[in-house]
Phi, psi and omega in degrees: 000318182295317180297324178295316179296320178297320178296318179296321180295317179295323180295320179295319179297316179295322179295321178296322178295322179293322180291331184236066180294328180297320179297321179295317179296320179299320179296319179294318180296317179298320179296319179294319180295318179299316179296319179295317178297323179295315179295319180296318179296321178294319178296316180297319179298319179295318178296316179296322178296315179295319178295321179296321178296318178294320179297317179297321178294318179292321177296324177295320177296318178295320179297321179296320177294319182293337178287341187247354184204174178303140182304322179293319178292324176300321178295322178295314180295319179299313180296326180291325185268324192243349183269116180298331182299318184263339184264338185239335180292138175291156182299330181298318179292321179294325176297322177296320178297315180293326180296324179287347180251018189298336181263004180249084187292330180293314179297318179297322179297317180294318178298320182295325181281329186271351184215128176295327180297313178292326177299319180292316184291316182293330178271007183287148180296336182294340184256015184296333182271354182280160183301333183259018181293333180262037186297326182266028171237082185302331182293339181271353183258073185291335182283349180257129176304125185298325180296317179294314182295322180297321179293326181290321184261005184301326184261011180275064176078012180225170173222168185267355186264321184269131184253001184215135175217190190326113185291344181280352180280168179302126183297342179295336183252018186260011183286339178226168185282166179269198182285169170252113194297161178300325182291341180262328184242129178084216185213168177246135184268120174278317176205191180280007179244337189231130172245129181253118182265156174295329179299322179293320179292316181296322178297322178296316180294316180296321179295319178294321179296323180294335180278350180271136181258001180207160179284153179079037179291178181283090183292338178296327177295326177296320180290316185293333184276357179256115179205129179233128179232151174251118184260031174292137186299334182291342182270351183273091182243101182227163184287312183229160181292338182284345180279156179292155179298153181255060180288139170295139188222146173237130179213161176269136180209183177241154178218161180261126178253307176207182186293337180268351180228075185290319182241108178241127183281131179221145162283121180259118178253127184212154175215132185233083178278151177248145179220120180286134180284329183288353176275351179270158181279090182285160178286176182298328179264017171083021178263159182268119176297136181303319177299328178294320178296313180299319179297320178299312183292322177294324179293320177296320180291335177289350181274347172117298187298323184299313180292330180286320185272326181220083185294160175294137174278331175225138183297128177083002182242095182291128180293342179298336180295340180296336178293342180244025182285181184299333182265001182274148176287352178264004184297332183288345184266003181247136180254122174252144183293329177225164177107185186292334183276002179277075185232164180238015180290160181301145180284144174289157180273139176293123182260122179300147181293140179284351181262015183300322181293341180271003178092005179270140180280143179287146173059052179260130176230150181216154176231125179246113183267006180087168181057034174082004181265133183215140178234125183235143177226141173216160176261126184247119180291139179287336180237155181289335179285161181298139180234128182258343182265142180296333180289348179271008183243167178235136177275121179248115178253140179234113177263125184228153174210127178245139180232118185292134177250300184196179173277150185298323182293332177287335181295322183274356181257106183293346179279348180266122177276123182273107177232093186284069180203152175278333188281138180262351184264131183289339183273356181286129185240004180267124188227018179271136180288121182288161185299141183303327182290350184276341181206162180253101182239126179245001182281160182291339181295338184269017177304000000 
């Protein structure tokens, strides 16, 4: 009897489904939609989580920049390093973008202030005939309210308090003051552990001056007695244990700028790490794989001093790779997976420099990016005997940065107040050096 009732119940359920096929299809469709919405929601949540992590990392990078420099300059540096629009787009595409904004002077002003790339392009001679070529002449922009425009460009390297700055510049741009340099405002980063302030340097100079009983003292002693090193273990990168440690160091020294300024006092910040080539995974014929080189340079930059002294010009592109570029004599020692250098011919022999007796190091290359930043590389043999294989050498990189303070003769004269800035107003807080194309400056102060 029970089996009969169960059979009848199942028959009634099947009959109801046959009578209402639309209801059955709706249930299946609704179930599919619910499952699809769940997968879509899960995918969106994962994307949002990943985007939030990237945003937090970028905000942390921007916050670190803002701790060391003016907020507007921090935005410029951030856009230069992390913004794909300004760091990876070719100038031709950016010109098209600016061309579509030629009648929006306010937007162009903001772009010019927030990005060095746009500042360079808008000030380029190629755009002199365009409607926005006179963007930095507010008196010619009658259609724009002067008050609004003045507020927009107020922080573009000028301030409203100082009316006079470097007299050697073009007088058309002398109506307002210039920036307040990094060496006067804020601090300079030696590594991720040490910040060197102008106040510390000035206190050292003032203390030395108080110890002098006559004018014209031994200013070289003042320079030699200033030295700051970071002895964090992560900065000691050397080839062998017998070599001295490679601590990042800041010291006062002199440099040559031009014939009228033979001795100019600068804080010199430098770090010289060593990297053995034989620790890398070389190819069968003894060449250095390009990914190994990039990994080495990224690892060095992760230690702190390299990024502080010689920052990346483009995110993810180490400038050290230029030492092994197509025009370098070291290009044959690097293996690329594709391209003209993907060859298996015998490697050339390293030829010692003929200038060794003159005190010059063999195979020295350098890159000078301006504003006192310099990157130098040389190959250092691990043994004193001649070495013909690239694996017998060590890559020595030297990251340097010089910041002009004053002339050496002013250092020994206690009557001269050392104020390393063009700006005369104490309230001026902008200290970024404006692009060379924006003004004509021939004085030594604009180094």
